[in-house]
C-alpha positions as CSV (number, residue, x, y, z in Angstrom):
1,M,-167.9,160.5,3.0
2,A,-168.1,162.4,6.1
3,K,-165.0,162.5,8.6
4,N,-164.7,162.8,12.4
5,V,-163.3,166.2,13.1
6,K,-161.6,167.1,16.5
7,I,-161.8,170.7,17.8
8,N,-160.6,171.8,21.4
9,N,-160.4,168.2,22.3
10,V,-164.1,167.7,21.3
11,T,-164.5,164.9,18.5
12,Y,-167.3,165.6,16.2
13,E,-168.6,162.5,14.2
14,N,-169.5,162.2,10.3
15,V,-168.9,166.1,9.7
16,P,-169.6,166.5,6.0
17,Q,-168.2,170.2,6.0
18,I,-166.7,172.8,8.4
19,E,-167.5,176.6,8.2
20,I,-165.0,178.8,9.7
21,P,-165.6,182.4,10.3
22,L,-163.4,184.9,8.1
23,A,-161.0,187.1,10.2
24,D,-162.1,190.2,8.2
25,N,-165.2,190.6,10.4
26,S,-167.3,190.6,7.4
27,G,-169.7,187.8,8.9
28,S,-168.9,185.7,6.0
29,N,-167.4,181.8,6.8
30,A,-165.0,179.8,4.8
31,V,-166.7,176.5,4.0
32,F,-164.5,173.3,3.7
33,Y,-166.0,170.0,2.5
34,D,-164.9,166.7,2.9
35,T,-163.8,165.6,-0.4
36,T,-162.3,162.1,0.2
37,G,-165.5,160.6,-1.8
38,A,-164.4,162.7,-4.9
39,D,-163.4,160.6,-8.0
40,A,-163.3,163.1,-11.0
41,A,-159.9,163.4,-12.9
42,Q,-158.7,166.1,-15.0
43,G,-160.1,164.4,-18.1
44,D,-163.4,164.5,-16.3
45,V,-163.7,167.9,-16.2
46,V,-163.7,170.7,-19.4
47,S,-160.1,172.2,-20.0
48,G,-160.0,175.4,-18.0
49,K,-162.8,174.4,-15.4
50,K,-161.7,174.0,-11.9
51,F,-162.8,171.5,-9.2
52,Y,-161.6,170.5,-5.9
53,G,-160.5,167.2,-4.9
54,P,-158.7,165.6,-1.8
55,S,-155.4,167.3,-2.7
56,G,-157.0,170.8,-3.5
57,E,-157.8,172.7,-6.5
58,V,-157.5,171.0,-10.1
59,T,-158.0,172.4,-13.6
60,G,-159.6,170.2,-15.8
61,N,-158.1,169.1,-19.4
62,M,-161.2,167.7,-21.3
63,T,-161.5,168.8,-24.7
64,D,-164.4,170.9,-25.5
65,N,-165.6,169.7,-29.1
66,G,-168.6,171.9,-29.2
67,T,-171.1,170.8,-31.9
68,V,-169.6,167.9,-33.9
69,T,-171.3,167.4,-37.6
70,S,-170.5,164.8,-39.8
71,T,-171.7,163.2,-43.2
72,I,-171.7,159.7,-44.6
73,T,-170.8,159.2,-48.2
74,T,-170.1,155.7,-48.6
75,V,-171.6,152.5,-47.4
76,A,-168.7,151.3,-45.4
77,Q,-168.0,154.7,-43.8
78,S,-168.4,155.1,-40.0
79,V,-168.0,158.3,-38.0
80,T,-165.7,158.4,-35.0
81,I,-166.9,160.6,-32.2
82,A,-164.0,162.0,-30.3
83,A,-163.6,161.8,-26.7
84,G,-164.7,165.1,-25.0
85,K,-167.4,167.2,-24.1
86,H,-170.2,167.8,-27.0
87,S,-172.6,170.6,-27.3
88,G,-175.4,167.7,-27.8
89,S,-176.7,169.4,-30.9
90,G,-174.4,167.7,-33.5
91,T,-175.6,165.5,-36.3
92,V,-174.5,162.7,-38.4
93,S,-176.4,162.1,-41.5
94,I,-176.3,160.4,-44.9
95,A,-174.9,162.9,-47.5
96,S,-178.0,164.3,-49.5
97,V,-176.6,163.2,-52.8
98,E,-176.5,159.5,-51.5
99,Q,-180.1,160.1,-49.9
100,A,-181.5,161.1,-53.5
101,K,-180.3,157.7,-54.7
102,I,-182.2,155.6,-52.3
103,V,-185.6,155.7,-54.0
104,S,-188.1,152.8,-54.7
105,G,-186.9,152.5,-58.4
106,N,-183.3,151.8,-57.6
107,I,-184.2,149.0,-55.1
108,K,-185.1,145.6,-56.4
109,S,-188.4,144.2,-55.4
110,G,-188.4,142.4,-52.0
111,V,-185.8,144.5,-50.7
112,T,-185.9,147.5,-48.1
113,M,-183.2,149.8,-47.7
114,L,-183.4,152.3,-44.8
115,G,-187.2,152.4,-45.1
116,V,-187.4,152.5,-48.6
117,S,-189.3,149.5,-50.2
118,G,-187.9,148.2,-53.8
119,S,-190.4,148.8,-56.7
120,S,-192.2,145.7,-58.4
121,T,-190.6,146.7,-61.6
122,V,-187.2,146.5,-60.5
123,V,-186.5,142.5,-60.7
124,D,-183.3,140.4,-60.7
125,T,-183.0,139.0,-64.1
126,S,-179.6,137.2,-63.4
127,D,-181.2,133.6,-63.7
128,A,-183.0,134.1,-67.1
129,D,-181.5,131.9,-69.8
130,A,-183.6,132.8,-73.1
131,T,-181.7,133.6,-76.1
132,A,-182.7,135.7,-79.2
133,S,-183.8,132.6,-81.0
134,Y,-186.4,131.6,-78.4
135,I,-188.0,135.2,-78.4
136,V,-190.3,136.1,-81.3
137,S,-188.5,138.3,-84.0
138,G,-189.1,141.9,-83.3
139,K,-190.0,141.6,-79.7
140,T,-187.5,142.4,-76.9
141,A,-186.9,140.9,-73.4
142,Y,-184.4,141.4,-70.5
143,V,-182.2,138.3,-69.9
144,G,-179.4,138.5,-67.1
145,G,-180.1,142.4,-67.2
146,T,-179.5,143.0,-70.9
147,K,-182.0,143.8,-73.4
148,I,-182.2,141.4,-76.5
149,T,-184.3,141.6,-79.6
150,G,-185.8,138.0,-80.6
151,S,-185.2,136.5,-83.8
152,L,-187.5,133.5,-84.0
153,T,-189.8,133.7,-86.8
154,S,-193.1,132.4,-86.8
155,P,-193.7,129.3,-88.9
156,T,-196.1,129.0,-91.7
157,V,-198.7,126.1,-91.7
158,S,-200.4,124.7,-94.8
159,Q,-202.7,121.9,-95.8
160,D,-203.1,120.2,-99.2
161,S,-206.9,119.2,-99.0
162,S,-206.6,116.7,-101.6
163,T,-203.8,114.6,-99.8
164,K,-204.7,115.7,-96.2
165,V,-201.0,116.5,-95.5
166,L,-200.2,119.5,-93.2
167,T,-196.8,121.1,-93.9
168,I,-194.9,123.5,-91.8
169,S,-192.3,125.7,-92.8
């Protein structure tokens, strides 16, 4: 925001800066800017760096965090990014040990986790209700996530041709 400046009883309107020749006859000028519109605070400028505000020189005190890197290791974990300056090249990633577990064979059919679709061979068996007595002897099945071996024996069927009686045992 420019200001009106009065020099030798002459008013100059909307002056954004003033240049005054230095007394050392070097030909250089001191330049003064109107800083009334400045709105940076110490916490907005990196620690040790200087800026000029309406009251003069100010040294920043914002923390320089450099490159921040973090790894997520649990499903509930979140990463908090500290206030301050960052290099812009930091990363947050899922730990490689956890990434290795996110494969199709570990995800049930119909579910997609982080872009990986579940395998058709991984199914929910929690609603199955068969018991060993319903499964043919020697055969196996998974019921409620548990492998069971059948105990059902095949019946023997015989027929008496003279009486025409069918016997099942």
